[in-house]
C-alpha positions, 0 to 999 in steps of 0.5 A: 500500500502506498498510503501508510498509517505513519503519514499525515492526512495533510501530506496525503491530500497534498499529493492525492487530492481525491483522498480529501473526501475519504478523510471527510467521510471518516471525519479526520482532520487534515493535520500534520499529525500522523494518521495513526495518532488521530484515528481510532485503532478499529477505524485505522485499517478500513480507512487505509484500505479506502484511501489506498483504493482511491489512489489505485494502490493495494497490497498486491501492487507494493513489495514489502520493503521497497 
């Protein structure tokens, strides 16, 4: 996955503008803090999956470690 929990919502939206709607849906503020610090654990996985779906990335498109 391209978008990961250690990235900030603000930087993600700066690169992938289409993700703004997903953050709005999950009521996540566009801050400089990492996603993992502003989103509850039970929502984190589904949020990341939806964000990566919007940008066209999945676990199948990335190789572990690079």
